[in-house]
TIBABA-213153 format. One record per residue: residue in one letter; x, y, z of N, C-alpha, C in turn. Coordinates in steps of 0.001 Angstrom, whole numbers, padded with zeros to 6 digits, always signed. Example, Ala and Ser with C-alpha at 12.3 -4.5 7.8 and 13.67 -1.06 7.14 Angstrom:
# TIBABA-213153
a+013190-005690+007800+012300-004500+007800+013200-003300+007800s+012850-002250+007080+013670-001060+007140+012900+000030+007870
***
This chain:
# TIBABA-213153
m+000567-044459+019504+001676-044474+018550+001123-044637+017134r+001775-043977+016173+001415-044082+014766+002414-045008+014094i+001922-046083+013500+002780-047130+012950+002462-047317+011473l+003503-047335+010639+003363-047606+009208+003912-048993+008916i+003090-049848+008342+003505-051194+007941+003735-051202+006442i+004906-051682+006036+005223-051795+004613+004919-053224+004162g+004066-053362+003150+003716-054676+002628+002221-054816+002451g+001819-055935+001824+000401-056109+001541-000035-057555+001495g+000582-058409+002315+000208-059820+002331-000450-060233+003627g-000570-061554+003808-001206-062074+005007-000439-061755+006273r+000878-061791+006201+001713-061430+007349+001435-059992+007778e+001386-059084+006798+001151-057680+007126-000260-057452+007647h-001242-058208+007136-002595-058099+007675-002608-058514+009141a-001920-059603+009468-001885-060061+010854-001223-059028+011765l-000114-058438+011305+000542-057402+012092-000360-056188+012261a-001019-055768+011177-001915-054611+011257-003075-054894+012193w-003643-056094+012090-004763-056468+012965-004353-056380+014430k-003171-056877+014742-002714-056870+016129-002372-055469+016605l-001595-054750+015824-001133-053430+016248-002260-052411+016292a-003262-052550+015420-004368-051594+015378-005264-051689+016605r-005130-052725+017384-005914-052833+018615-005446-051832+019667e-004217-051315+019486-003661-050373+020468-003103-049097+019850h-002916-049075+018535-002245-047949+017899-002965-047554+016619t-002590-046403+016073-003085-045966+014768-002151-046536+013703v-002716-047281+012762-001896-048024+011803-002168-047545+010382y-001085-047390+009621-001120-047136+008188-000425-048309+007504a-000740-048534+006243-000088-049596+005494+000200-049124+004082c+001331-049550+003545+001714-049225+002167+002240-050494+001501p+001534-051067+000509+000264-050580-000035-000959-051133+000698g-000779-052146+001556-001922-052777+002204-002666-053706+001274n-003845-054136+001717-004736-054966+000901-006154-054778+001429p-007172-055360+000785-008541-055126+001243-008806-055552+002679g-008110-056569+003152-008279-056965+004543-007647-055973+005495i-006445-055537+005177-005766-054541+006003-006576-053255+006059a-007266-052929+004955-008070-051700+004902-009211-051702+005909q-009528-052852+006478-010569-052911+007506-010073-052375+008846v-008738-052341+009028-008196-051935+010331-007185-050800+010225a-006794-050413+009015-005747-049409+008846-006029-048569+007613e-005357-047425+007533-005439-046597+006333-004391-047074+005348c-004823-047489+004162-003907-048007+003153-003520-046898+002174i-002226-046816+001886-001692-045777+001013-000890-046457-000089v-001284-046246-001322-000573-046818-002457+000458-045805-002939g+001712-046219-002977+002762-045320-003412+004126-045865-003063d+005151-045082-003324+006506-045478-002977+006649-045549-001460p+007160-046647-000915+007223-046786+000542+008032-045688+001228l+009189-045325+000671+010005-044299+001315+009306-042948+001290s+008738-042579+000142+008017-041305+000047+006823-041290+000990t+006126-042418+001070+004976-042511+001974+005408-042319+003418a+006506-042971+003812+006985-042845+005194+007394-041415+005505i+008052-040754+004567+008454-039360+004781+007234-038468+004936q+006193-038765+004161+004963-037964+004232+004200-038219+005526v+004062-039476+005909+003271-039822+007095+004018-039491+008382r+005349-039625+008372+006195-039424+009552+005674-040202+010752p+005568-041515+010640+005065-042320+011751+006098-042395+012876d+005648-042815+014045+006567-043052+015149+007418-044297+014900l+006870-045226+014120+007553-046491+013866+007168-047006+012486v+008162-047476+011736+007916-048181+010477+008260-049650+010690v+007360-050540+010289+007589-051983+010345+007601-052496+008910i+008748-053020+008464+008870-053521+007094+008587-055014+007108g+007554-055438+006366+007125-056824+006398+007896-057760+005488p+007885-057566+004168+008480-058546+003246+010002-058486+003230e+010623-059549+002694+012074-059613+002661+012693-058765+001559n+012043-058657+000399+012690-057974-000723+013030-056514-000428p+012125-055724+000166+012523-054350+000510+013693-054296+001483l+013771-055261+002399+014897-055303+003326+016192-055611+002600i+016139-056599+001690+017313-056960+000897+017787-055762+000078e+016839-054984-000426+017166-053838-001278+017565-052597-000489g+017601-052698+000850+018106-051608+001665+017101-050546+002050l+015805-050865+002009+014802-049864+002356+014965-049372+003792a+015275-050270+004718+015447-049846+006113+016601-048854+006236d+017683-049083+005501+018821-048162+005528+018410-046778+005023r+017690-046743+003908+017294-045448+003329+016336-044703+004249m+015456-045453+004911+014528-044802+005842+015258-044247+007065r+016249-044966+007541+016997-044479+008712+017780-043216+008371v+018272-043124+007146+018958-041905+006713+018017-040710+006809e+016725-040952+006588+015720-039889+006657+015248-039615+008089g+015866-040280+009064+015517-040027+010456+014327-040803+010964l+013891-041822+010225+012739-042623+010636+013177-043758+011558t+012302-044113+012484+012535-045249+013375+011982-046489+012705v+012863-047458+012416+012487-048588+011560+012738-049910+012273f+011738-050783+012239+011898-052161+012684+012129-053017+011447g+013346-053476+011295+013739-054263+010127+015216-054072+009905p+015959-055138+009591+017401-055016+009431+017783-054255+008175g+019022-053729+008189+019567-053139+006984+019945-054207+005979a+020439-053767+004833+020786-054711+003771+021879-055667+004210d+022752-055236+005132+023814-056140+005575+023236-057320+006358g+022320-057068+007274+021679-058159+008000+020748-058977+007135a+020139-058339+006121+019206-059042+005234+019904-060014+004306q+021241-060076+004348+021956-061065+003547+021569-062499+003920h+021036-062694+005122+020566-064032+005490+019501-064529+004513e+018714-063606+003940+017709-063989+002940+018234-063804+001526a+019094-062808+001333+019606-062552-000006+020565-063639-000451s+021216-064317+000504+022232-065305+000158+022294-066401+001215k+021731-067569+000881+021870-068701+001796+023329-069108+001918a+024106-068851+000879+025538-069144+000950+026192-068304+002046f+025871-067013+002097+026363-066143+003172+025904-066657+004523s+024624-066976+004621+024046-067379+005899+024673-068667+006413k+024803-069666+005535+025386-070943+005959+026851-070772+006363t+027574-069934+005630+028976-069702+005967+029106-069034+007329l+028222-068069+007623+028259-067394+008913+027833-068340+010038m+026868-069234+009758+026514-070256+010748+027733-071087+011122q+028462-071501+010106+029649-072328+010330+030671-071573+011173e+030875-070318+010852+031830-069493+011606+031389-069316+013055a+030061-069150+013271+029538-068885+014609+029378-070152+015448g+029587-071313+014838+029404-072563+015562+027956-072951+015756v+027087-072425+014900+025662-072787+014965+025488-074184+014381p+024828-075101+015090+024633-076446+014551+023737-076425+013321t+024248-076937+012214+023500-076945+010956+023990-078114+010116a+023271-078410+009051+023642-079537+008200+024922-079242+007425p+025768-080261+007210+026929-080090+006334+026481-079623+004946f+027292-078766+004297+026853-078147+003045+028031-077853+002143s+027707-077577+000886+028679-077049-000076+027961-076037-000958i+028731-075117-001538+028178-073996-002303+028656-074092-003746h+027737-073867-004710+028067-074086-006121+027439-073016-007008t+028177-072648-008045+027652-071736-009058+027565-072391-010430d+028005-073651-010538+027861-074365-011808+027238-075730-011557a+026484-076192-012535+025703-077416-012371+026589-078645-012217a+027718-078687-012882+028568-079886-012842+029080-080144-011429s+029589-079109-010767+030106-079312-009405+028979-079605-008430a+027826-078992-008656+026680-079269-007787+026252-080727-007919r+026241-081238-009147+025863-082642-009353+026887-083589-008720m+028153-083243-008825+029185-084075-008213+029001-084135-006693a+028714-082998-006097+028518-082959-004641+027300-083762-004232a+026199-083595-004976+024976-084335-004641+025193-085835-004810k+025861-086232-005889+026083-087666-006127+026961-088273-005034a+027965-087524-004603+028840-088025-003539+028058-088269-002251r+027128-087397-001964+026336-087556-000738+025408-088765-000860f+024752-088929-002009+023874-090089-002196+024681-091386-002208d+025862-091366-002800+026716-092551-002795+027119-092940-001376a+027168-091947-000492+027511-092202+000915+026282-092552+001745g+025120-092668+001071+023899-093031+001779+023163-091866+002411q+023491-090644+001989+022900-089441+002572+022084-088696+001525s+020785-088468+001776+019987-087648+000866+020269-086173+001131v+019824-085313+000212+020196-083903+000285+018985-082995+000091a+019211-081721+000420+018312-080640+000024+019085-079726-000907v+018447-079313-001990+019033-078363-002924+018344-077026-002701k+019153-075995-002376+018586-074701-002009+019120-073601-002919a+018199-072834-003484+018612-071611-004173+019153-070644-003136s+020308-070049-003415+020920-069165-002429+020126-067882-002247g+019533-067367-003321+018816-066104-003240+017398-066248-002732a+016743-065101-002546+015368-065078-002054+014431-065595-003129a+013642-066626-002788+012766-067253-003783+011350-067423-003245l+010920-066480-002379+009545-066460-001861+009172-067771-001187g+010117-068373-000480+009839-069605+000249+009769-070840-000613k+010096-070714-001917+009952-071848-002831+011287-072280-003437g+012403-071886-002796+013703-072184-003349+014389-073383-002749v+013641-074232-002050+014220-075422-001422+013553-076661-002002v+014366-077604-002471+013863-078883-002969+014492-079985-002134v+013660-080713-001376+014134-081828-000565+014103-083074-001442c+015249-083743-001565+015420-084792-002568+015630-086156-001914d+014803-087117-002297+014945-088490-001808+015871-089315-002692t+016064-088880-003918+016912-089622-004859+017863-088658-005558y+018938-089215-006123+019863-088372-006874+019169-087762-008088e+018250-088512-008710+017544-088007-009883+016757-086741-009541e+016147-086718-008342+015428-085516-007921+016391-084354-007718a+017557-084643-007143+018556-083592-006965+019044-083068-008315d+019252-083973-009252+019689-083586-010598+018667-082657-011242d+017384-082997-011100+016328-082149-011670+016320-080778-011009a+016499-080738-009680+016473-079467-008958+017658-078592-009374i+018814-079191-009526+020002-078451-009961+019789-077888-011363a+019231-078708-012245+018953-078235-013599+017947-077085-013579m+016908-077224-012774+015879-076192-012689+016468-074856-012258m+017381-074881-011288+017918-073635-010751+019063-073080-011585l+020065-073905-011877+021299-073410-012490+021284-073411-014020e+020478-074277-014621+020464-074371-016086+019200-073756-016679d+018039-074192-016205+016784-073641-016734+016474-072267-016165r+017082-071953-015008+016930-070641-014363+015482-070308-014061d+014755-071323-013606+013351-071102-013269+013178-070102-012126l+014187-069964-011276+014111-069034-010143+014876-067750-010406g+015305-067537-011645+016027-066317-011990+017331-066191-011222e+017676-064962-010835+018932-064702-010134+018999-065419-008789a+017850-065711-008200+017848-066395-006900+018550-067745-006978g+018543-068369-008174+019157-069672-008339+020530-069643-008981d+021163-068464-009062+022500-068379-009660+023532-069134-008837t+023314-069199-007533+024160-069979-006624+023257-070935-005879v+023717-072182-005707+022918-073147-004959+023746-073719-003814v+023029-074116-002778+023629-074801-001638+023148-076248-001657i+024077-077183-001630+023755-078602-001491+024051-078975-000037e+023037-079369+000694+023277-079705+002094+022610-081027+002453d+023174-081683+003451+022609-082943+003911+021185-082715+004410r+020326-083663+004078+018939-083567+004536+018856-084001+005995l+018313-083101+006814+018088-083417+008219+016707-084016+008383r+016581-084942+009291+015283-085574+009560+014948-085417+011027g+013736-084988+011282+013275-084777+012644+012028-083932+012620r+011695-083346+013747+010536-082461+013779+011013-081012+013692e+010210-080186+013068+010602-078824+012726+009725-077830+013468f+010308-076687+013827+009484-075600+014356+010097-074263+013990s+009283-073222+014072+009697-071871+013707+009812-071025+014968l+010941-070345+015118+011197-069491+016274+011405-068065+015785l+010514-067158+016202+010590-065742+015832+011156-064967+017011s+012291-064311+016803+012928-063542+017867+012988-062073+017472v+012479-061207+018338+012562-059759+018137+013917-059309+018670v+014741-058719+017791+016154-058503+018073+016498-057021+018112s+017345-056675+019075+017960-055359+019145+019438-055562+019433g+020253-055552+018399+021676-055817+018566+021909-057267+018942t+022399-057487+020171+022593-058853+020654+021550-059252+021685e+020576-058368+021940+019481-058682+022860+018264-059126+022052f+017449-060006+022629+016279-060462+021901+015207-060985+022854v+013978-061002+022348+012832-061604+023015+012168-062517+022002s+011982-063779+022356+011354-064722+021425+009849-064776+021638l+009124-064893+020548+007670-065035+020568+007319-066520+020617p+006048-066878+020851+005675-068295+020916+006051-069043+019634v+006541-070262+019786+006930-071040+018614+005687-071523+017869a+005875-071795+016585+004794-072293+015737+005315-073424+014867q+004414-074250+014399+004727-075325+013447+004170-074938+012087d+005010-074983+011067+004626-074590+009721+004499-075821+008827y+003711-075722+007775+003532-076787+006784+003868-076209+005413k+005016-076605+004874+005491-076008+003621+004994-076716+002367r+004828-078036+002420+004456-078759+001199+003000-078480+000848a+002687-078568-000443+001373-078149-000930+000249-079109-000549l+000569-080399-000394-000479-081411-000264-000410-082128+001076d-001523-082736+001455-001594-083498+002700-000472-084527+002771g-000057-084807+004010+000988-085798+004200+002356-085315+003777d+002536-083975+003718+003805-083385+003290+004244-083903+001932r+003297-083892+000996+003592-084252-000386+003473-083004-001263g+003974-083135-002481+003874-082034-003419+005001-081033-003262p+004987-079972-004093+006076-078993-004073+006047-078111-002833n+007191-077509-002532+007259-076528-001457+006475-075278-001839t+005870-074672-000835+005110-073432-001017+005645-072398-000034g+004999-071248-000009+005316-070255+001005+004777-070620+002370g+003948-071654+002457+003360-072086+003725+001865-072283+003589m+001371-073449+003990-000044-073795+003834-000812-073816+005157g-000139-073501+006259-000840-073460+007533+000138-073563+008692t-000316-073168+009861+000512-073216+011065-000359-073446+012284y+000304-073874+013366-000388-073922+014659+000593-073613+015778s+000042-073209+016912+000827-072898+018107-000092-073038+019320p+000400-073601+020436+001755-074059+020710+002040-075405+020043v+003317-075793+020100+003760-077067+019539+004088-077976+020722a+003274-079008+020900+003344-079813+022125+004722-080414+022366k+005408-080798+021314+006693-081480+021469+007870-080512+021616v+007572-079220+021629+008621-078210+021801+008407-077534+023149d+009135-077994+024170+008956-077449+025508+009916-076283+025745d+009804-075665+026931+010610-074484+027237+012106-074788+027191d+012505-075978+027648+013925-076329+027631+014469-076386+026210l+013672-076929+025277+014107-077012+023894+014209-075618+023273v+013265-074743+023604+013321-073375+023101+014583-072681+023617r+014897-072862+024907+016104-072244+025461+017366-072771+024780k+017390-074064+024490+018522-074628+023744+018648-073962+022379a+017526-073807+021692+017549-073177+020366+018040-071734+020468e+017587-071030+021475+018048-069650+021661+019555-069605+021922d+020026-070500+022800+021442-070492+023191+022368-070948+022068r+021901-071869+021228+022771-072458+020214+022582-071869+018824i+021389-071297+018567+021062-070857+017213+020891-069343+017124v+020164-068746+018063+019893-067304+018000+021078-066501+018531r+021466-066748+019778+022481-065916+020427+023827-065923+019694p+024361-067094+019297+025653-067073+018585+025607-066298+017274m+024490-066343+016575+024402-065622+015314+024380-064119+015543l+023700-063672+016590+023678-062239+016871+025076-061738+017219v+025830-062531+017975+027206-062165+018303+028063-062135+017036a+027885-063142+016166+028661-063187+014918+028351-061982+014038m+027081-061611+013952+026741-060439+013143+027366-059172+013720k+027320-059040+015042+027949-057868+015665+029436-057835+015350d+030087-059004+015419+031518-059071+015117+031815-058661+013679h+030836-058838+012788+030999-058441+011392+030491-057021+011139g+030170-056295+012196+029729-054915+012055+028278-054756+011668i+027476-055802+011830+026056-055752+011482+025258-055430+012741d+024638-054259+012770+023805-053839+013900+022358-054198+013567y+021878-055288+014107+020623-055901+013661+019462-055458+014553h+018431-054880+013924+017218-054466+014629+016014-054907+013802g+015431-056015+014189+014300-056576+013447+014015-057975+013954v+013321-058747+013137+013036-060133+013489+014123-061027+012925l+014589-061973+013721+015391-063071+013205+014542-064330+013332f+014178-064873+012182+013358-066086+012115+014312-067266+012003s+014254-068167+012977+015088-069368+012948+014225-070574+012604g+014527-071199+011465+013894-072470+011131+014693-073579+011796v+014072-074289+012727+014783-075247+013574+014307-076661+013278m+015255-077579+013153+014952-079003+013050+015521-079691+014289v+014689-080485+014954+015122-081211+016147+015569-082596+015707v+016859-082867+015846+017463-084126+015416+017988-084842+016658d+017432-086005+016956+017825-086773+018148+017757-085912+019402g+016707-085103+019483+016475-084292+020669+017235-082984+020724e+018072-082700+019718+018900-081498+019735+018507-080571+018580p+018431-079237+018843+018031-078301+017789+019174-077996+016825m+018849-078004+015534+019793-077611+014489+019118-076568+013599c+019908-075667+013038+019359-074573+012244+019233-074974+010773l+018018-074924+010258+017800-075130+008831+018125-073874+008043e+017640-072730+008528+017864-071462+007847+017430-070325+008747y+017886-069131+008402+017393-067898+009021+016619-067106+007977n+015564-066435+008428+014900-065409+007645+014974-064108+008430v+014765-062997+007752+014975-061698+008397+013670-060915+008546r+012554-061643+008528+011242-060988+008677+010308-061961+009380f+009176-061461+009793+008171-062317+010397+007783-063418+009407g+007633-064636+009896+007244-065746+009030+005822-065590+008534d+005555-066220+007403+004224-066177+006805+003895-067596+006329p+002949-068306+006959+001869-067796+007802+002066-067951+009318e+003287-068157+009800+003476-068261+011249+002949-067033+011988t+003170-065851+011398+002758-064613+012058+001258-064578+012310q+000472-065092+011350-000976-065077+011522-001378-065842+012787t-000711-066943+013054-001022-067744+014237-000457-067112+015502v+000792-066659+015448+001435-066096+016643+000721-064829+017107m+000317-063966+016175-000369-062727+016566-001665-063004+017312r-002335-064103+016975-003599-064425+017639-003398-064769+019113r-002193-065175+019504-001942-065619+020875-001413-064522+021789l-000877-063445+021204-000191-062449+022016-001144-061531+022759g-000712-061088+023948-001409-060047+024687-000985-058677+024191p-001296-057622+024956-000936-056263+024533+000561-056008+024642g+001010-054958+023940+002385-054508+024079+003297-054800+022911l+002785-055368+021810+003657-055689+020682+004278-054422+020091g+003494-053377+019944+004010-052132+019382+005175-051580+020188e+005045-051618+021497+006113-051131+022364+007374-051987+022237l+007201-053301+022069+008343-054189+021883+009072-053869+020584l+008329-053725+019491+008958-053439+018205+009629-052069+018213y+009014-051101+018872+009594-049762+018961+010901-049802+019745a+010906-050510+020870+012123-050603+021683+013245-051276+020905a+012905-052335+020151+013925-053012+019342+014482-052073+018275a+013607-051312+017638+014044-050386+016593+014948-049292+017148k+014685-048861+018380+015437-047772+018996+016667-048240+019756g+016837-049558+019919+017958-050055+020699+017769-049900+022190q+016524-049877+022637+016199-049733+024052+016012-051106+024694p+015989-051184+026038+015695-052462+026698+014375-053036+026199l+014350-054339+025978+013189-054966+025354+012187-055438+026406p+010947-054946+026332+009905-055487+027199+009432-056833+026679t+008769-057584+027517+008172-058842+027068+006697-058616+026740v+006148-059512+025947+004723-059480+025611+004102-060764+026140s+003014-060624+026868+002372-061804+027442+001717-062648+026362v+001536-063916+026661+000807-064840+025781-000520-065110+026469d-001598-064519+025936-002898-064536+026599-003861-065580+026055v-003571-066148+024884-004495-067086+024239-003822-068453+024173p-004484-069505+024644-003830-070817+024746-003369-071403+023418s-004209-071310+022370-003905-072023+021125-004469-071279+019924a-003788-071439+018785-004277-070865+017532-003853-071752+016372v-004700-071799+015359-004435-072567+014138-004821-071707+012943t-003968-071679+011919-004261-070950+010688-004198-071915+009512v-005250-071928+008710-005331-072762+007508-005322-071834+006293v-004394-072055+005384-004281-071222+004189-005194-071753+003091l-005953-070852+002487-006762-071164+001308-006030-070606+000090a-005661-071495-000813-004843-071115-001967-005615-071282-003260s-005080-070665-004307-005646-070809-005647-005212-072133-006255s-006113-072757-007005-005791-074000-007694-004572-073807-008587g-003613-074730-008477-002393-074635-009245-001211-074101-008469y-001456-073404-007351-000366-072882-006526+000480-074038-005993p+001816-073958-005983+002643-072772-006222+003027-072547-007684g+002398-073264-008607+002611-073002-010024+001648-071928-010502g+001250-072021-011765+000351-071025-012324-001049-071124-011748y-001718-070000-011630-003065-069964-011054-003828-068778-011633a-005148-068872-011550-006009-067802-012044-006118-066677-011021k-006340-065466-011513-006621-064312-010654-007999-063757-011007g-008506-062910-010134-009802-062293-010378-010977-063205-010110v-010765-064280-009341-011846-065219-009026-012656-064675-007847p-013973-064548-007963-014781-064009-006871-014687-064862-005601i-014672-064197-004454-014548-064841-003149-015776-064511-002313s-016337-065516-001674-017475-065314-000765-017032-065650+000657i-017104-064649+001560-016748-064830+002966-017985-064537+003805p-018571-065538+004469-019760-065286+005287-019490-064266+006378v-020518-063511+006727-020371-062483+007763-020556-063048+009162d-021040-064279+009283-021387-064816+010599-020445-065957+011008l-019170-065841+010686-018215-066840+011127-018070-066794+012639d-017592-067891+013216-017405-067964+014659-016558-066786+015137e-016886-066249+016317-016191-065062+016821-014713-065325+017095s-014309-066583+017178-012891-066905+017391-012078-066798+016108v-012739-066598+014976-012083-066653+013661-011752-065257+013153v-010542-065104+012637-010155-063927+011871-009666-064414+010511v-010156-063796+009447-009732-064152+008090-008716-063117+007621f-007476-063561+007477-006400-062677+007031-006274-062744+005513h-006241-061578+004881-006137-061495+003426-004669-061565+003017a-004347-062508+002132-002977-062675+001649-002848-062258+000191g-003784-062710-000657-003756-062380-002074-005157-062080-002559t-005677-060902-002190-007023-060503-002599-006986-059091-003172a-008056-058744-003861-008238-057386-004368-009712-057038-004258d-010011-055744-004260-011401-055292-004281-011974-055558-005665a-013034-056329-005719-013619-056668-007012-014078-055426-007763l-014645-054465-007060-015188-053284-007722-014079-052421-008329r-012864-052595-007839-011767-051775-008350-010879-052533-009318e-010808-053863-009144-009820-054631-009881-010378-055397-011071s-011651-055847-010990-012165-056641-012102-013682-056632-012077p-014306-056846-013211-015762-056860-013281-016327-058184-012780a-016286-058415-011459-016780-059673-010897-018296-059644-010799p-018946-060806-010863-020392-060857-010710-020817-060546-009287e-022108-060334-009105-022639-060062-007772-022379-061240-006842i-021913-060936-005617-021699-061960-004603-022411-061495-003345s-023221-062343-002766-023968-061960-001572-023277-062479-000320n-023701-061976+000831-023273-062488+002135-021772-062339+002354l-021240-061143+002025-019805-060913+002153-019497-060032+003358r-018295-060216+003930-017796-059309+004945-017391-058013+004250t-017854-056890+004729-017535-055621+004091-016346-054958+004776n-015599-054140+004034-014514-053400+004661-014992-052007+005035h-014081-051206+005574-014509-049928+006139-014944-048933+005077r-014678-049230+003803-015126-048327+002740-016534-048688+002264g-017117-049716+002873-018445-050116+002477-018470-051049+001293e-017283-051497+000823-017233-052428-000287-017199-053843+000262g-017836-054784-000411-017916-056120+000144-017599-057224-000824e-017009-056898-001966-016696-057925-002942-015189-058017-003117f-014689-059248-002968-013265-059488-003110-013036-060530-004195v-011881-060420-004861-011470-061422-005830-010041-061851-005496s-009666-063010-005996-008322-063507-005739-007303-062702-006538a-006115-062543-005944-005052-061787-006610-003684-062396-006343g-003657-063643-005857-002386-064287-005540-002549-065781-005389g-001419-066459-005175-001457-067906-004990-002063-068294-003659r-001566-067686-002590-002201-067850-001293-003200-066717-001131v-004454-067053-000963-005521-066055-001027-005905-065560+000366l-006204-066487+001273-006661-066143+002616-006000-067048+003639g-005862-066553+004858-005455-067370+005991-006578-067368+007012v-007182-068513+007234-008311-068619+008162-007746-069013+009518s-007803-068086+010467-007140-068258+011753-008166-068312+012870a-008053-069336+013722-008987-069495+014833-008213-069769+016116t-008811-069400+017228-008222-069648+018544-009100-070618+019318g-008537-071173+020384-009291-072107+021214-008536-072430+022483a-009204-073138+023382-008561-073558+024624-007487-074596+024357t-007630-075347+023269-006645-076353+022858-006395-076214+021366v-005301-076803+020888-005039-076806+019452-006161-077514+018711a-006657-078602+019273-007743-079349+018619-008984-078485+018454e-009313-077707+019476-010491-076832+019386-010268-075738+018351a-009100-075122+018370-008796-074084+017382-008811-074659+015972r-008299-075863+015819-008270-076519+014511-009685-076749+013981a-010554-077254+014841-011939-077515+014421-012617-076227+013975r-012387-075144+014693-013016-073870+014343-012444-073315+013043a-011138-073459+012848-010525-072951+011617-011064-073686+010394y-011153-075004+010476-011637-075765+009322-013132-075547+009093a-013893-075370+010168-015326-075092+009997-015518-073788+009228a-014698-072772+009552-014796-071501+008833-014265-071625+007411a-013154-072333+007248-012567-072493+005918-013539-073159+004954d-014305-074098+005466-015253-074815+004610-016422-073938+004175r-016665-072844+004894-017781-071960+004534-017349-070847+003592i-016054-070662+003408-015557-069653+002482-015439-070278+001101a-015931-069570+000101-016024-070184-001225-015340-069334-002284f-014550-069989-003124-014126-069417-004402-013712-070578-005290e-013899-070399-006587-013622-071473-007544-012151-071862-007494g-011888-073167-007387-010521-073656-007357-009868-073589-005990k-010653-073350-004934-010076-073256-003584-009292-074510-003246m-008071-074336-002762-007200-075449-002427-006710-075275-000992l-006726-076345-000209-006221-076286+001156-005765-077663+001597r-004867-077673+002553-004486-078928+003190-005478-079250+004293r-005726-080549+004475-006685-080995+005488-006020-081523+006742d-004681-081455+006807-003985-082062+007932-003196-081068+008780i-003541-079772+008683-002866-078798+009522-003208-079073+010986a-002184-079237+011803-002330-079488+013252-003024-080812+013573a-003071-081727+012599-003749-083008+012842-002956-083903+013767e-001624-083849+013674-000771-084677+014524+000155-083751+015297q+000181-083926+016615+000995-083057+017454+001910-083894+018323
***
């Protein structure tokens, strides 16, 4: 099968790495890591898809989905894995998503929706006065950085000002959701969906805060591991029955024919799963970890979902995987680009380094000579940073502890100025 992946981050590298083991893969635009396993094409995604005419298009990031790229591709007769703009409203509008959760009876935190700072502050103050802390969420897509968990009213006030008054998140913060803060353990559930049918992939644990001990600002994700010891099969089935299945039925009732991934962010409160949020694409960096565990057949699963056919299952062949994100100093705030990266060629065979924010040094900037680099298929071996999250160092093992040790051993050997990482990924299970 010929598969075109739209996107150029760590998630897309992980998908390309997995799918290229069984299929011919193209990527638009791709990145230097993806170029090691696929043909990268820089250009308009729709024009590229029409030119390549792949058997399957997989759209990675949320913004093209929100903007209706899957709809436009389907009009052209392409087979696409990814929801249309109607289903992508789960990412375009948390207000829409929370309202639909409420309608579908999905267990979630109590919430209110606001477009002005005064009413948002009143709602937050009322919750704190009642002894309940809150989360302030930008309704629009904010690259995983639109949620502020607040321990005090003052923090909520600052978050409301940042979104609705200072407009630090642009249009994404034009509407905010104030919801009660849930406390418990969290996990990510990725379900491959075809209408109201779905197959869930192995669950993963994500780390959103920038610093060890879950301190610092929210990021797009600083690392993941799988399996999650405290999330057993019964809990996953509960999450599917209470969070995934009702939402698929609700979307169908609203005329939304959903074909893609439904990512459920789940919080376990007193032993029961509650929905924090839905995303409409593979999680990042959850995908890097989940792809390392899967057996063959992912391409066939995604194709069947895109076509509305019966969904096959994919075996889980690898016991454990851990991914540690290496970020640029200053992330998720301002950071430097064009910093030379050194990746040793003799990393442990269990390790795959997924490129999230890199560029070819020879093409992008006049970087100095760097020795001992992994080369890509074009024979180039120099990479520079080009994003906040630069690399995802992913390792497998017989246990999470073994995979963790291998991931950190490799991460410590990769060098670039200002390298930032958390040291507690998968430390407590």
